[in-house]
TIPADREN-24685 format. One record per atom (N, C-alpha, C, O): residue number from 1; y, z, x; residue in three letters. Coordinates in steps of 0.05 Angstrom, whole numbers, plus 5000, padded with zeros to 4 digits. Layout:
BEGIN
ATOM;k;c2;c3;c1;r
ATOM;NUM;Y;Z;X;ALA
...
END
This chain:
BEGIN
ATOM;k;c2;c3;c1;r
ATOM;1;5257;4836;4889;UNK
ATOM;1;5234;4850;4899;UNK
ATOM;1;5228;4839;4927;UNK
ATOM;1;5231;4816;4933;UNK
ATOM;2;5219;4857;4944;UNK
ATOM;2;5212;4850;4972;UNK
ATOM;2;5182;4851;4975;UNK
ATOM;2;5168;4865;4960;UNK
ATOM;3;5172;4837;4995;UNK
ATOM;3;5143;4838;5001;UNK
ATOM;3;5140;4845;5031;UNK
ATOM;3;5154;4834;5048;UNK
ATOM;4;5122;4862;5036;UNK
ATOM;4;5114;4868;5064;UNK
ATOM;4;5086;4858;5067;UNK
ATOM;4;5068;4865;5053;UNK
ATOM;5;5082;4840;5087;UNK
ATOM;5;5057;4827;5091;UNK
ATOM;5;5046;4834;5118;UNK
ATOM;5;5060;4834;5138;UNK
ATOM;6;5020;4840;5119;UNK
ATOM;6;5007;4846;5145;UNK
ATOM;6;4981;4861;5140;UNK
ATOM;6;4972;4864;5117;UNK
ATOM;7;4970;4871;5162;UNK
ATOM;7;4946;4887;5160;UNK
ATOM;7;4953;4916;5154;UNK
ATOM;7;4974;4926;5161;UNK
ATOM;8;4935;4930;5141;UNK
ATOM;8;4938;4958;5136;UNK
ATOM;8;4930;4972;5162;UNK
ATOM;8;4907;4974;5169;UNK
ATOM;9;4950;4982;5177;UNK
ATOM;9;4946;4994;5202;UNK
ATOM;9;4938;5024;5200;UNK
ATOM;9;4924;5035;5217;UNK
ATOM;10;4947;5037;5179;UNK
ATOM;10;4941;5065;5174;UNK
ATOM;10;4945;5072;5145;UNK
ATOM;10;4963;5060;5132;UNK
ATOM;11;4929;5090;5135;UNK
ATOM;11;4931;5099;5107;UNK
ATOM;11;4927;5129;5107;UNK
ATOM;11;4906;5139;5115;UNK
ATOM;12;4947;5143;5097;UNK
ATOM;12;4946;5172;5096;UNK
ATOM;12;4951;5182;5068;UNK
ATOM;12;4972;5178;5056;UNK
ATOM;13;4931;5196;5057;UNK
ATOM;13;4934;5208;5030;UNK
ATOM;13;4945;5236;5034;UNK
ATOM;13;4932;5254;5045;UNK
ATOM;14;4970;5240;5026;UNK
ATOM;14;4984;5265;5032;UNK
ATOM;14;4979;5286;5010;UNK
ATOM;14;4974;5309;5016;UNK
ATOM;15;4981;5278;4985;UNK
ATOM;15;4976;5295;4962;UNK
ATOM;15;4963;5279;4940;UNK
ATOM;15;4956;5255;4944;UNK
ATOM;16;4958;5291;4917;UNK
ATOM;16;4946;5277;4895;UNK
ATOM;16;4965;5255;4884;UNK
ATOM;16;4956;5236;4871;UNK
ATOM;17;4990;5257;4890;UNK
ATOM;17;5010;5238;4879;UNK
ATOM;17;5024;5220;4900;UNK
ATOM;17;5038;5202;4892;UNK
ATOM;18;5020;5225;4926;UNK
ATOM;18;5034;5210;4946;UNK
ATOM;18;5014;5201;4968;UNK
ATOM;18;5000;5217;4979;UNK
ATOM;19;5015;5175;4974;UNK
ATOM;19;4999;5163;4996;UNK
ATOM;19;5018;5146;5012;UNK
ATOM;19;5033;5130;5001;UNK
ATOM;20;5017;5148;5039;UNK
ATOM;20;5032;5131;5057;UNK
ATOM;20;5014;5110;5068;UNK
ATOM;20;4991;5114;5075;UNK
ATOM;21;5026;5086;5070;UNK
ATOM;21;5011;5063;5082;UNK
ATOM;21;5029;5049;5102;UNK
ATOM;21;5052;5043;5096;UNK
ATOM;22;5018;5044;5126;UNK
ATOM;22;5032;5030;5147;UNK
ATOM;22;5022;5001;5147;UNK
ATOM;22;4998;4997;5151;UNK
ATOM;23;5039;4982;5142;UNK
ATOM;23;5031;4954;5140;UNK
ATOM;23;5047;4938;5161;UNK
ATOM;23;5072;4941;5162;UNK
ATOM;24;5033;4921;5176;UNK
ATOM;24;5047;4904;5195;UNK
ATOM;24;5027;4889;5212;UNK
ATOM;24;5002;4893;5209;UNK
ATOM;25;5036;4872;5230;UNK
ATOM;25;5019;4856;5247;UNK
ATOM;25;5004;4871;5268;UNK
ATOM;25;4981;4864;5276;UNK
ATOM;26;5016;4893;5279;UNK
ATOM;26;5004;4909;5300;UNK
ATOM;26;5010;4939;5294;UNK
ATOM;26;5028;4945;5278;UNK
ATOM;27;4994;4957;5306;UNK
ATOM;27;4999;4985;5300;UNK
ATOM;27;5027;4995;5308;UNK
ATOM;27;5037;5015;5296;UNK
ATOM;28;5040;4983;5327;UNK
ATOM;28;5066;4992;5335;UNK
ATOM;28;5089;4975;5323;UNK
ATOM;28;5112;4978;5331;UNK
ATOM;29;5082;4958;5304;UNK
ATOM;29;5102;4942;5290;UNK
ATOM;29;5095;4942;5260;UNK
ATOM;29;5083;4923;5250;UNK
ATOM;30;5102;4964;5247;UNK
ATOM;30;5095;4968;5219;UNK
ATOM;30;5118;4977;5202;UNK
ATOM;30;5139;4985;5212;UNK
ATOM;31;5115;4975;5176;UNK
ATOM;31;5133;4986;5157;UNK
ATOM;31;5118;5007;5141;UNK
ATOM;31;5096;5002;5132;UNK
ATOM;32;5130;5030;5137;UNK
ATOM;32;5117;5052;5122;UNK
ATOM;32;5125;5050;5093;UNK
ATOM;32;5149;5049;5086;UNK
ATOM;33;5105;5049;5076;UNK
ATOM;33;5110;5047;5047;UNK
ATOM;33;5095;5069;5033;UNK
ATOM;33;5078;5082;5044;UNK
ATOM;34;5103;5075;5008;UNK
ATOM;34;5091;5096;4992;UNK
ATOM;34;5077;5085;4968;UNK
ATOM;34;5087;5067;4955;UNK
ATOM;35;5054;5097;4961;UNK
ATOM;35;5042;5093;4935;UNK
ATOM;35;5043;5120;4921;UNK
ATOM;35;5032;5139;4931;UNK
ATOM;36;5057;5120;4898;UNK
ATOM;36;5060;5146;4885;UNK
ATOM;36;5055;5143;4855;UNK
ATOM;36;5056;5120;4844;UNK
ATOM;37;5050;5165;4842;UNK
ATOM;37;5047;5165;4813;UNK
ATOM;37;5060;5190;4802;UNK
ATOM;37;5064;5210;4816;UNK
ATOM;38;5067;5189;4777;UNK
ATOM;38;5081;5212;4764;UNK
ATOM;38;5061;5232;4752;UNK
ATOM;38;5070;5251;4739;UNK
ATOM;39;5035;5227;4755;UNK
ATOM;39;5016;5245;4743;UNK
ATOM;39;5005;5237;4717;UNK
ATOM;39;4985;5248;4707;UNK
ATOM;40;5016;5216;4704;UNK
ATOM;40;5005;5207;4678;UNK
ATOM;40;4979;5192;4683;UNK
ATOM;40;4975;5182;4705;UNK
ATOM;41;4961;5192;4664;UNK
ATOM;41;4935;5180;4667;UNK
ATOM;41;4936;5151;4675;UNK
ATOM;41;4922;5142;4693;UNK
ATOM;42;4953;5135;4661;UNK
ATOM;42;4955;5107;4666;UNK
ATOM;42;4967;5102;4694;UNK
ATOM;42;4956;5085;4708;UNK
ATOM;43;4988;5115;4701;UNK
ATOM;43;5000;5112;4727;UNK
ATOM;43;4981;5120;4749;UNK
ATOM;43;4980;5107;4770;UNK
ATOM;44;4967;5142;4746;UNK
ATOM;44;4949;5152;4766;UNK
ATOM;44;4926;5132;4770;UNK
ATOM;44;4917;5127;4793;UNK
ATOM;45;4916;5120;4749;UNK
ATOM;45;4894;5100;4751;UNK
ATOM;45;4904;5076;4766;UNK
ATOM;45;4889;5065;4783;UNK
ATOM;46;4928;5066;4760;UNK
ATOM;46;4939;5043;4774;UNK
ATOM;46;4943;5049;4804;UNK
ATOM;46;4937;5033;4821;UNK
ATOM;47;4955;5073;4810;UNK
ATOM;47;4960;5080;4837;UNK
ATOM;47;4933;5083;4852;UNK
ATOM;47;4931;5074;4875;UNK
ATOM;48;4913;5095;4840;UNK
ATOM;48;4887;5097;4853;UNK
ATOM;48;4875;5070;4858;UNK
ATOM;48;4862;5066;4879;UNK
ATOM;49;4878;5051;4840;UNK
ATOM;49;4868;5024;4845;UNK
ATOM;49;4882;5011;4869;UNK
ATOM;49;4868;4998;4885;UNK
ATOM;50;4908;5015;4871;UNK
ATOM;50;4922;5004;4894;UNK
ATOM;50;4913;5017;4920;UNK
ATOM;50;4909;5003;4940;UNK
ATOM;51;4908;5043;4920;UNK
ATOM;51;4899;5057;4944;UNK
ATOM;51;4871;5047;4952;UNK
ATOM;51;4866;5043;4975;UNK
ATOM;52;4853;5043;4932;UNK
ATOM;52;4827;5033;4938;UNK
ATOM;52;4828;5005;4950;UNK
ATOM;52;4813;4998;4968;UNK
ATOM;53;4846;4988;4939;UNK
ATOM;53;4849;4961;4949;UNK
ATOM;53;4859;4961;4978;UNK
ATOM;53;4850;4946;4995;UNK
ATOM;54;4879;4979;4983;UNK
ATOM;54;4889;4981;5010;UNK
ATOM;54;4868;4991;5030;UNK
ATOM;54;4867;4981;5053;UNK
ATOM;55;4853;5011;5022;UNK
ATOM;55;4831;5021;5039;UNK
ATOM;55;4810;5000;5045;UNK
ATOM;55;4801;4997;5067;UNK
ATOM;56;4803;4985;5024;UNK
ATOM;56;4784;4963;5028;UNK
ATOM;56;4795;4942;5047;UNK
ATOM;56;4780;4932;5064;UNK
ATOM;57;4820;4935;5043;UNK
ATOM;57;4832;4915;5061;UNK
ATOM;57;4833;4925;5090;UNK
ATOM;57;4829;4909;5108;UNK
ATOM;58;4838;4950;5093;UNK
ATOM;58;4839;4962;5120;UNK
ATOM;58;4812;4961;5134;UNK
ATOM;58;4811;4953;5157;UNK
ATOM;59;4791;4968;5120;UNK
ATOM;59;4765;4969;5133;UNK
ATOM;59;4753;4941;5137;UNK
ATOM;59;4735;4937;5153;UNK
ATOM;60;4763;4921;5122;UNK
ATOM;60;4753;4894;5125;UNK
ATOM;60;4773;4875;5139;UNK
ATOM;60;4769;4851;5140;UNK
ATOM;61;4794;4886;5151;UNK
ATOM;61;4814;4871;5167;UNK
ATOM;61;4825;4848;5151;UNK
ATOM;61;4828;4826;5161;UNK
ATOM;62;4832;4853;5126;UNK
ATOM;62;4845;4833;5109;UNK
ATOM;62;4875;4838;5107;UNK
ATOM;62;4884;4861;5105;UNK
ATOM;63;4890;4816;5107;UNK
ATOM;63;4919;4818;5104;UNK
ATOM;63;4926;4824;5075;UNK
ATOM;63;4914;4814;5057;UNK
ATOM;64;4946;4841;5072;UNK
ATOM;64;4956;4848;5045;UNK
ATOM;64;4985;4840;5042;UNK
ATOM;64;5000;4837;5062;UNK
ATOM;65;4994;4838;5018;UNK
ATOM;65;5022;4835;5011;UNK
ATOM;65;5029;4858;4992;UNK
ATOM;65;5018;4859;4970;UNK
ATOM;66;5046;4876;5001;UNK
ATOM;66;5054;4899;4984;UNK
ATOM;66;5082;4893;4973;UNK
ATOM;66;5101;4887;4988;UNK
ATOM;67;5084;4893;4947;UNK
ATOM;67;5110;4888;4934;UNK
ATOM;67;5124;4914;4928;UNK
ATOM;67;5112;4933;4918;UNK
ATOM;68;5150;4915;4935;UNK
ATOM;68;5166;4939;4932;UNK
ATOM;68;5195;4931;4927;UNK
ATOM;68;5202;4907;4931;UNK
ATOM;69;5211;4949;4920;UNK
ATOM;69;5240;4943;4915;UNK
ATOM;69;5254;4936;4941;UNK
ATOM;69;5244;4943;4963;UNK
ATOM;70;5276;4922;4938;UNK
ATOM;70;5291;4913;4962;UNK
ATOM;70;5301;4937;4979;UNK
ATOM;70;5301;4935;5004;UNK
ATOM;71;5308;4959;4967;UNK
ATOM;71;5317;4982;4981;UNK
ATOM;71;5300;5007;4974;UNK
ATOM;71;5310;5029;4974;UNK
ATOM;72;5274;5002;4969;UNK
ATOM;72;5256;5023;4960;UNK
ATOM;72;5229;5019;4974;UNK
ATOM;72;5220;4996;4977;UNK
ATOM;73;5217;5040;4983;UNK
ATOM;73;5192;5039;4997;UNK
ATOM;73;5168;5043;4979;UNK
ATOM;73;5145;5044;4989;UNK
ATOM;74;5172;5047;4953;UNK
ATOM;74;5150;5052;4935;UNK
ATOM;74;5137;5026;4926;UNK
ATOM;74;5150;5008;4915;UNK
ATOM;75;5111;5023;4932;UNK
ATOM;75;5096;4999;4926;UNK
ATOM;75;5091;4997;4896;UNK
ATOM;75;5083;5016;4883;UNK
ATOM;76;5097;4974;4885;UNK
ATOM;76;5093;4969;4856;UNK
ATOM;76;5068;4952;4851;UNK
ATOM;76;5057;4953;4829;UNK
ATOM;77;5060;4936;4870;UNK
ATOM;77;5035;4921;4868;UNK
ATOM;77;5025;4913;4895;UNK
ATOM;77;5041;4911;4914;UNK
ATOM;78;4999;4907;4896;UNK
ATOM;78;4986;4899;4921;UNK
ATOM;78;4970;4873;4916;UNK
ATOM;78;4957;4871;4896;UNK
ATOM;79;4972;4855;4935;UNK
ATOM;79;4957;4831;4934;UNK
ATOM;79;4942;4828;4960;UNK
ATOM;79;4954;4830;4982;UNK
ATOM;80;4916;4822;4959;UNK
ATOM;80;4900;4817;4983;UNK
ATOM;80;4900;4787;4988;UNK
ATOM;80;4892;4772;4970;UNK
ATOM;81;4910;4779;5012;UNK
ATOM;81;4912;4751;5018;UNK
ATOM;81;4885;4738;5021;UNK
ATOM;81;4867;4751;5032;UNK
ATOM;82;4882;4713;5012;UNK
ATOM;82;4856;4699;5016;UNK
ATOM;82;4852;4693;5046;UNK
ATOM;82;4871;4690;5061;UNK
ATOM;83;4827;4690;5053;UNK
ATOM;83;4820;4683;5081;UNK
ATOM;83;4827;4654;5086;UNK
ATOM;83;4823;4645;5109;UNK
END
């Protein structure tokens, strides 16, 4: 598993099932990752929780660590780094 660490520079909700998040140290140095769900109630609740955490981190200038596959951009978990 890989981790992308940095500030949430941008968050775009594209559809009910796909959200893009740009994470990195500066707006022009980011990695684009996806938060997605398959539409099931459990998966949608988990994805919504990650999106809310990312939005909160963005508005409060908190660094996050997004865990995703080594060759996959789909976020599987989010951790907000302590101050």
